[in-house]
N, C-alpha and C positions, 0 to 999 in steps of 0.2 A: 504493499501499500504506499500510495507516496505522499512523504509528508506535506501537509498543509503550510504554506509559507504567511505570515505572518507579518506585517507592514506594520511601525510603532505608530501608534497614532499622536497626533499631536493634539497638545490642546488647547482650544481658541479662547482667550479671555475675554469676558464683558469690563467696560471700564469699571474701575472699584473692586476686582474681584481678586481676590488674594493670589500670588503666585505658587503654582505647585512647588513640591520640595524639591530642591537641585539634585538631586539623588535618581528623580528621572530625569533628567536629559536625554537623547538620545549618547547611544555609545558609538565607537568607531563603524562599525560594521554598519552603520546607516549610511555612509557619505555625507552626515551633517552632525560629525561628533559635537556636543555640549550644545545642540538645540532643545531647548526645554518648553517654551510656547509661544503661540502668534496672538494678536489681538490687544486689547486692553487701549491704554494710551501713552500719550508724552506728556500728562500733565506732573509739575511737579513732584506731587506727591506720590507719584506712581513710579517717577525713577529712583526718588529717594530711598523708597521700599526695596526698590528692585537693588540698588549699589548695596544696601544695607546687607542683603542677602547671597551677595557674591552671583547678581545677574545683570545684564545689560542691554542694550538694545543696538540691533547690527542687522541692517538688510538694504536694501537697492531701490531704487525709484521704481514705483511700480508693483511693489510687494508689499503684504501687508507688513505691520511690526512684528518683527523677528525677536526673542527672546533668549540669551545665552547664557549659559554658566559651564564653560569648560572642564574637562576633566582629563589632563592633570589641569594647573594653573600657574600662567606665568608671572612670574613676581619679582622683582629689584627692592633687595636689603639693601637700604644705602650704606651700611658699613662694608658690603660686599662691592660696590660700584667700582671697575676697573679706570683708576685715570692713567691712562697710556700716559707713554711718554709725549709723544706728538701732541696728544690732549693736554696735556700738564704747562707743555710749553708754550702752544697757542692761546691756552688758557691765560698764563702769565702775561703774555702779549696783550691780550685782552685788558686785562686789568689795568696793564702798564699805563693806558692811554687814558685819560681824563675826560676824552670826548666821547667814551664808551659806557656803558650800565646795560643792567637788569634791571627789567622792572616789573611788577606785580600787579596786574589788573588794568592798566591804563589803555589798555585797545585789545580787551576782550573780543569783542566784534572780528577788529580787522584779523586776530589770530587765527579765530574758527574758520573763518572766511576764507584764509589764506592757507590752510591745512584743507579745507575740504578741495580747491583748486587744485592742488599739488597730484601731479603725474606721480603714479608708484609705480613697479614693475609688479608684475605679472595679476595686475588689476585694470579691468576697463573703465570703470566710471571711478563715482565715488559713492560710499555710506553716507555721507554727510551731507544729507539733501537739504533744503531747503528747510524742509520741517523740525528736521531734526536741529538743525541751526537756530530755529526759532525757541523751541524747546530749552537748549541748552542759553541759548540768552535770560530764559526767564530764571533758571536755576542761579545764572550769575546775578540776577537783580538783587536774588533772595540769598545772596552770599554764600552760595556753594560750591557754583561752578566759577572756576579762576584759569587765569595765563598767566606764564610766566614767559619774559619777554626778552629779547637782544637786542639791543640798540645800539647803532653805529653811527657816530655825528649827527646824531637826531634821526636817525631814519630806521624805522622797524625792518629788520632784515630776518629775524629768524623767531620760533617760540614756539611753546606749545600750551596744550589746554586740559584741563581735567576736571573734578571732585574732591574736593575736603571734606568729608564727615567723620568728626571728632576725630580720632589721631589714626584715621584712615586717609589715603591718597589715592586717587584711581586716575592715574593716565589714561588720553582717549587718543590724540592724535598730537603733531609736530610736523613745522616746515623750514624750511630756512630758503635763502638767498645766497649763503655765504658758506665757506667751507667750515666746517666744525660750530657753524651758527647753534644748530638745535641741542649739540652736544653742552653747548655752555650756559642754555636753558636748562639742558636735563642736571649738569653740576650744580647750578643753583638752589634746584629744587631739590638735591639729594644734601646740599649741605643745611637748608629750610628743615629736610626732615630730622639729619642728624640733631640739628640745635633745637627743635620740637620732641625729641624721643618717638620718633615714626618709624615704626618697625620695618613697614614693609610699603612698597610703593607698585601697584597693580597695573601690569602690562598687559592681563586677559590671554593672549595668546603668544606663543613663543614665533619669536623671530631672530634670523643669523644677527642681525644688527645688536635687538637686546642682550643675546646670550654675549655677545662678543666686549659688552658693556658690564657685565656679570648678571644680567638677568636667568634665571633658575625657575625651576617647575618644582613645584608643591603639591601633593595630593590636595584634592580638592577640598577634603573633609578639613586637612588644616587648617587651609585659607579661611573656611566657614568658623572654625572655631575662634580663628584671632579677629574675625571680623566682629563677631559676637561679642568680644569684649572691647574692640578699638572703636567702634563706631557709638559705644554709649558715655566714651572719655570726651574731656572737653575740644572745644577743635581751636588750635592754634589759631590766630590774629594773623591774617594773610597780610602778609610785609615783610620786604626784604630788607635787608640791614649785610651793610659788606661786612660788619665782623664777624658774619655767619661763614665766612670763606676761611677762618682759622680751622673748619676742619678738613680741609682739602689734604691737610698735610699728614692725615688718618688713612686716606685714602692712598691703596697701591694701585 
């Protein structure tokens, strides 16, 4: 008797409906590993509830909202950030010029729109649609979504954006117009995290670029347990102080 093939069922969420447990996300054999649910909405309360559980939206134009929780999870522990010799030298040059600076939240919309417009290898379009941009702009207005920006002589040349909930940081995307520009922004986020005793920066999924900078995969259950604690702690004030660069000496 031929076994009956059973395709996994994807839950369809109505606005306000709770997310299913992350353990119910699809596995590798489905071809969409980490896919958890579809539907719901991108309202601030929905997005914050998702991130607190290690769930994030990721979909393309014309698709429904798709929610993901990968297994394993890619994270960057700030103390393990790899300050390669070439990056250390370029960062020193950047910091040695008084015309250059790192800013937090001075141009959030510019950052997210430039991230949306960045062409990436093996990616035909962008998942940062106008709907997503507007959703994260609402989170930014609430003090939940933030940007880290690299400025050269008064010009925004690189940056990244993400969320800050308690002592958890969630990285979303980055862009750069100059060599190492986004790495300088990430370095600033790392030393900010070290200053405020933030143990992990969520990177969502594994990429060679993140792995080269010290990112590593951890079991989803470990990530979820950390989130349950970290997201209930006080959220650091989102501002950058140049004194935070003292932590660079701790990075190998």
